[in-house]
Structures are given as structure tokens and as C-alpha cells.
C-alpha positions as CSV (number, residue, x, y, z in Angstrom):
1,X,0.0,0.0,0.0
2,X,2.9,2.3,0.7
3,X,4.4,1.6,-2.6
4,X,1.1,2.2,-4.3
5,X,0.8,5.6,-2.6
6,X,4.4,6.5,-3.7
7,X,3.4,5.7,-7.3
8,X,0.3,7.8,-7.0
9,X,2.3,10.8,-5.7
10,X,4.8,10.3,-8.5
11,X,2.0,10.3,-11.1
12,X,0.8,13.6,-9.7
13,X,4.1,15.2,-10.6
14,X,4.9,16.1,-7.0
15,X,8.3,14.5,-7.1
16,X,9.4,16.1,-10.3
17,X,11.2,19.1,-8.8
18,X,13.2,17.0,-6.4
19,X,13.0,13.2,-7.0
20,X,15.0,12.5,-3.8
21,X,11.7,12.8,-1.9
22,X,10.3,9.7,-3.5
23,X,12.7,7.6,-1.5
24,X,11.7,9.4,1.8
25,X,8.0,8.6,1.2
26,X,8.8,5.0,0.3
27,X,10.8,4.6,3.5
28,X,8.6,6.3,6.1
29,X,5.5,4.4,7.1
30,X,2.5,6.8,7.3
31,X,0.3,4.4,9.3
32,X,2.7,4.7,12.4
33,X,1.7,8.4,12.5
34,X,-2.1,8.0,12.3
35,X,-2.9,5.2,14.8
36,X,-6.3,6.8,14.8
37,X,-8.0,9.3,12.6
38,X,-11.5,10.6,11.6
39,X,-13.3,10.5,8.3
40,X,-16.3,12.6,7.4
41,X,-19.7,10.9,7.3
42,X,-23.2,12.1,7.2
43,X,-23.8,14.1,10.4
44,X,-20.2,14.3,11.5
45,X,-17.1,12.1,11.7
46,X,-16.3,8.4,12.1
47,X,-13.2,7.3,14.0
48,X,-10.9,4.7,12.5
49,X,-8.1,3.2,14.6
50,X,-5.6,0.4,14.3
51,X,-6.5,-1.4,17.5
52,X,-10.2,-1.9,16.5
53,X,-11.1,-5.5,17.5
54,X,-12.9,-5.9,14.1
55,X,-10.4,-7.0,11.5
56,X,-12.4,-5.5,8.7
57,X,-12.4,-2.1,10.5
58,X,-8.6,-2.4,11.0
59,X,-8.2,-3.1,7.3
60,X,-10.2,0.1,6.5
61,X,-8.0,2.0,8.9
62,X,-4.8,0.7,7.2
63,X,-6.0,1.3,3.7
64,X,-7.2,4.8,4.6
65,X,-3.8,5.6,6.0
66,X,-2.2,5.0,2.6
67,X,-4.8,6.9,0.5
68,X,-3.6,10.2,-1.0
69,X,-6.0,12.2,1.2
70,X,-5.8,14.4,4.3
71,X,-6.7,12.7,7.6
72,X,-8.3,14.5,10.5
73,X,-6.4,13.5,13.7
74,X,-7.6,15.9,16.3
75,X,-11.2,17.2,16.9
76,X,-12.6,19.3,19.7
77,X,-16.4,19.9,19.9
78,X,-16.7,18.9,16.2
79,X,-14.0,21.5,15.2
80,X,-11.0,20.3,13.2
81,X,-7.8,21.2,15.2
82,X,-5.2,19.2,13.4
83,X,-4.8,16.9,10.4
84,X,-2.2,14.8,8.5
85,X,-2.0,16.6,5.1
86,X,-2.6,15.0,1.7
87,X,0.7,13.2,0.9
88,X,1.0,14.5,-2.6
89,X,0.6,18.1,-1.3
90,X,3.2,17.4,1.3
91,X,5.6,16.1,-1.4
92,X,5.0,19.2,-3.5
93,X,5.7,21.5,-0.5
94,X,8.8,19.6,0.6
95,X,10.1,19.8,-3.0
96,X,9.3,23.5,-3.1
97,X,11.3,24.0,0.1
98,X,14.5,23.3,-2.0
99,X,16.3,21.6,0.8
100,X,20.0,20.8,0.5
101,X,22.1,18.4,2.6
102,X,23.3,19.8,5.9
103,X,20.6,22.4,6.1
104,X,18.5,23.0,9.3
105,X,14.7,23.1,9.0
106,X,12.0,24.5,11.3
107,X,8.5,23.0,10.8
108,X,5.6,25.1,12.1
109,X,2.7,22.7,13.0
110,X,3.9,19.3,14.2
111,X,0.6,17.5,13.6
112,X,1.1,13.7,13.5
113,X,4.9,14.0,13.2
114,X,4.9,12.4,9.7
115,X,6.2,15.5,7.9
116,X,9.0,15.8,10.5
117,X,9.9,12.2,9.9
118,X,10.1,12.7,6.1
119,X,12.4,15.7,6.7
120,X,14.6,13.8,9.1
121,X,14.9,10.9,6.7
122,X,15.7,13.2,3.7
123,X,18.4,15.1,5.7
124,X,19.9,12.0,7.3
125,X,20.3,13.8,10.6
126,X,17.5,14.1,13.1
127,X,19.2,17.0,14.9
128,X,18.7,19.2,11.8
129,X,15.0,19.1,12.2
130,X,12.9,21.1,14.7
131,X,9.1,20.9,14.8
132,X,6.9,23.1,17.0
133,X,3.2,22.9,17.9
134,X,1.0,24.8,20.4
135,X,-0.9,21.7,21.6
136,X,1.1,19.6,24.2
137,X,-1.1,16.5,23.5
138,X,-0.1,16.7,19.8
139,X,3.6,17.1,20.5
140,X,3.6,14.2,23.0
141,X,1.8,11.9,20.5
142,X,4.1,13.0,17.7
143,X,7.1,12.1,19.8
144,X,5.7,8.6,20.3
145,X,5.0,8.3,16.6
146,X,8.5,9.5,15.7
147,X,10.1,7.1,18.2
148,X,8.2,4.2,16.6
149,X,9.5,5.2,13.2
150,X,13.1,5.5,14.5
151,X,13.4,9.3,14.3
152,X,14.2,11.8,17.1
153,X,14.0,15.4,15.8
154,X,13.6,18.3,18.3
155,X,9.8,18.4,19.1
156,X,8.9,21.7,20.9
157,X,5.7,22.7,22.5
158,X,5.1,26.4,21.9
159,X,3.6,29.1,19.8
160,X,4.7,28.5,16.2
161,X,4.2,32.2,15.4
162,X,7.2,32.9,17.7
163,X,9.4,30.3,16.1
164,X,12.0,28.5,18.2
165,X,14.7,31.0,18.9
166,X,16.7,28.5,21.1
167,X,17.3,26.4,17.9
168,X,17.8,29.2,15.4
169,X,19.1,30.1,12.9
170,X,17.4,27.9,10.3
171,X,18.1,27.5,6.6
172,X,14.5,26.6,5.9
173,X,11.1,27.2,7.5
174,X,8.0,25.3,6.5
175,X,4.5,25.9,7.9
176,X,1.8,23.3,7.7
177,X,-0.9,25.6,8.9
178,X,-2.5,28.6,7.2
179,X,-1.2,32.1,8.1
180,X,-3.1,35.4,8.5
181,X,0.4,37.1,8.0
182,X,4.0,36.0,8.1
183,X,5.4,36.3,11.6
184,X,8.4,38.6,11.9
185,X,10.1,36.1,14.2
186,X,10.5,33.7,11.3
187,X,12.5,36.2,9.3
188,X,14.8,36.9,12.3
189,X,15.3,33.2,12.8
190,X,16.1,32.3,9.1
191,X,19.6,32.8,7.7
192,X,20.0,35.3,4.9
193,X,19.3,33.5,1.6
194,X,17.0,31.1,3.5
195,X,13.6,30.0,2.3
196,X,10.2,30.1,4.0
197,X,7.3,28.1,2.5
198,X,3.9,28.6,4.0
199,X,0.2,28.4,3.2
200,X,-1.3,31.9,2.6
201,X,-4.6,33.0,1.2
202,X,-5.5,29.5,-0.2
203,X,-2.1,29.3,-1.8
204,X,1.5,28.4,-1.0
205,X,4.1,31.2,-1.0
206,X,7.8,30.6,-1.2
207,X,9.8,33.5,0.3
208,X,13.5,34.1,0.0
209,X,14.8,35.9,3.2
210,X,17.1,38.8,2.6
211,X,17.5,39.7,6.3
212,X,15.5,40.0,9.5
213,X,13.5,42.8,8.0
214,X,12.7,41.6,4.5
215,X,11.6,38.5,2.5
216,X,9.9,38.2,-0.9
217,X,8.7,35.5,-3.2
218,X,6.0,34.1,-5.5
219,X,3.3,31.6,-5.0
220,X,3.5,28.0,-6.2
221,X,0.9,26.8,-8.7
222,X,-1.2,24.7,-6.4
223,X,-4.1,25.6,-4.2
224,X,-3.7,24.8,-0.5
225,X,-6.2,24.7,2.4
226,X,-4.9,24.2,5.9
227,X,-6.0,24.4,9.5
228,X,-5.2,28.0,10.7
229,X,-2.1,28.8,12.7
230,X,-3.1,28.9,16.4
231,X,-1.4,31.5,18.6
232,X,-1.1,34.1,15.8
233,X,-1.6,37.6,17.2
234,X,-3.8,38.9,14.3
235,X,-7.3,37.8,13.9
236,X,-8.5,36.2,10.6
237,X,-10.4,38.4,8.2
238,X,-13.8,37.3,6.9
239,X,-13.8,35.8,3.4
240,X,-15.1,38.3,0.8
241,X,-18.7,38.0,-0.3
242,X,-18.7,37.1,-4.0
243,X,-22.5,37.3,-4.4
244,X,-23.4,39.1,-7.6
245,X,-20.3,38.0,-9.5
246,X,-20.7,35.7,-12.5
247,X,-21.1,32.0,-11.5
248,X,-17.9,31.1,-13.5
249,X,-15.9,33.4,-11.3
250,X,-17.5,32.3,-8.0
251,X,-16.8,28.7,-9.0
252,X,-13.2,29.3,-10.1
253,X,-10.5,28.5,-7.5
254,X,-8.1,30.7,-9.4
255,X,-10.4,33.7,-9.1
256,X,-11.3,33.1,-5.5
257,X,-7.6,33.2,-4.7
258,X,-7.4,36.9,-5.7
259,X,-10.0,38.3,-3.4
260,X,-8.6,36.1,-0.6
261,X,-5.1,37.5,-1.2
262,X,-6.3,41.1,-1.4
263,X,-9.1,41.0,1.2
264,X,-9.7,44.5,2.5
265,X,-7.8,46.1,-0.3
266,X,-9.9,45.2,-3.4
267,X,-13.6,44.9,-3.5
268,X,-14.8,41.6,-5.1
269,X,-16.1,43.5,-8.2
270,X,-12.7,45.2,-8.6
271,X,-10.9,41.9,-8.2
272,X,-13.1,40.4,-10.9
273,X,-12.4,43.2,-13.4
274,X,-8.7,42.9,-12.8
275,X,-8.8,39.1,-13.1
276,X,-10.5,39.4,-16.5
277,X,-8.2,42.2,-17.8
278,X,-5.1,40.3,-16.9
279,X,-6.1,37.1,-18.6
280,X,-7.2,35.2,-15.5
281,X,-3.7,34.9,-14.0
282,X,-2.3,31.7,-12.6
283,X,-1.1,31.6,-9.0
284,X,2.6,31.8,-10.0
285,X,2.1,35.4,-11.2
286,X,1.2,36.5,-7.7
287,X,3.8,37.2,-5.0
288,X,4.2,38.5,-1.4
289,X,6.7,40.9,0.1
290,X,7.2,40.9,3.8
291,X,8.9,44.1,5.0
292,X,9.2,45.2,8.6
293,X,9.8,48.9,7.7
294,X,7.5,49.4,4.7
295,X,4.7,47.0,5.5
296,X,3.7,43.7,3.8
297,X,2.2,43.7,0.4
298,X,0.8,41.3,-2.2
299,X,1.4,41.9,-5.9
300,X,0.7,40.7,-9.4
301,X,3.7,40.1,-11.7
302,X,6.0,42.8,-10.2
303,X,6.6,43.8,-6.5
304,X,7.0,47.4,-7.7
305,X,3.6,47.6,-9.4
306,X,1.3,48.5,-11.0
307,X,-0.8,46.0,-9.0
308,X,0.3,46.1,-5.4
309,X,-2.0,45.7,-2.3
310,X,-1.2,46.2,1.4
311,X,-1.4,43.1,3.6
312,X,-2.1,43.6,7.3
313,X,0.9,42.4,9.4
314,X,0.8,40.4,12.6
């Protein structure tokens, strides 16, 4: 089943940018990181777990662990708090991080620990990997999962928005939770020339860090929907109301990305007009600048304009 999952990820093209990740996904057993998880059913969620006394139920759990799909691993009062991401999306993000041997990595959002294990395997040195999560129950269970898989990266319980200064500086920072803004602490804890890859406005932005005050980069081509970063100091904005726009635009993920990225700066009607005039741009044409002195801004094509919009900072 693991081999079949690796083939499926490969067929998606997620390994194309860095084929070394194929071996990591082939080596790290995902089922060790999801001893139980939840799947959506009518009216809520159904729990699957590896210790179920029913052998058919255990088989469903195991097969589900190796499907190319996200798995809910922590719920509270029906609200999703943490999940194990879709493996093909994980592979695409890890390849987009552009890791090189010997580099240190900070992961924001430990989740099940599976991503940290993939990083540790890829780098061949557990001490190069640091992962942080706000929830002590999650970090404790992730440590157990990582132990079972034979990996021992630094697992820290804390506010991911603050990074992990005691383990800095890092060459790469990867977030597996959606951001309302890019925390300044991450820039300060990333070496100049380092890379930050994070979900932002239903996309994935890859930033190159110039120094503690400035980072800039473009979005990857893929959409991405993640559980929000907990502990962030700035509240989340409401999603724009697209009522009244053409159905084709409301149903287009590419269009919905633009008002999500420019929320508060562009009215939905203005966003639709721009989207049509500019030929319905792909995500790769958009970018983000994080600047401590001048403020954060999103842009289309060129960070100097003509299409630049302010982004509220944390």
C-alpha cells in the first residue's frame, strides 16, 4: 500500500522538482503516525483506529492511512484542530522548500509528526529538524510516533508564530498551517538567503529571506487549504462575499484566490475586473513581500507595481 501511494504521488508530478523525496515517502510508514483518525460521514465524523477489534475495520484504517488524502487527527467539539495533510501536497511542499544536505529546518505545526519524519529521513540527521506545535497533546503523541519510526528530531511545545529562537538560525522554515500574515520572528530566525514556505490565502508562498526585515517570493501553482495557525496575534479576516459576480468566477479557485489575497484592499467586483483584464492569472504570477519597515504587500507580476496591495501584518 505504501508503494502504491508513492506511485500515485509520483504520477501527480509532486516529485518532479526533487526526485529524492520519492525515497523518503517510500521509507517512512505513514500508518505509524495515524494510529487513529477521523473520516467525514453524514452528520459528523467516524473514527478509525488500528486497535479496533474488528479485523475489517482495522483493514479500512490501514487502507485509509495510505490513501492520498488528508486525515483528521484531532477534533474538539466537532472542530478540526489538526490533520495529516494530503501526501501529494506534502511532497510538493517539501520539494518546493528546495532543501540541500546539511541544512537545518524548522517546521511550524507538528501534527502527527509524519512531515518531520520525512524531513529527518531526507536530511539523514534528526538534529537538523525542529518541529513546533502549540498543543502539548499533539507534540507528545508526535514524539511517540516518531520514536516508533526511529526518528528523534527536536519536538517543541510552543507558539509557532514565535518560532523556536533557542534552535535558530534555520536554513528553511516550512509551515503546515494557514497564516493570517508572516510572523516577523521567522525572518529573524532564518539565515539570509534562506527559504520560508507557507500556506497563505489558499495558496503556497515561497519566500527568500534577505535579512531579518525583508523577505519576498512568489506563489506555487497549487491551491492549498490548511488548518489556521493557532497562537497568531492577528485575527483572521472574513472571506469576501462574492455574491453578484458571475457564477464562472465564483466557482473558479483561481479567481477566489485573488479576493482572498487582497481582502480589505480590493472589492470583489474590482478583483473580478482585474482578473479578466489580466487574462485570468495563474497563482505563479502573484507574490508576497514581507517588509518590517515598509509593510507587507501582495502583488501581481511585479513587486514594484502596478498591481500592489497592502497586507495587514501580525
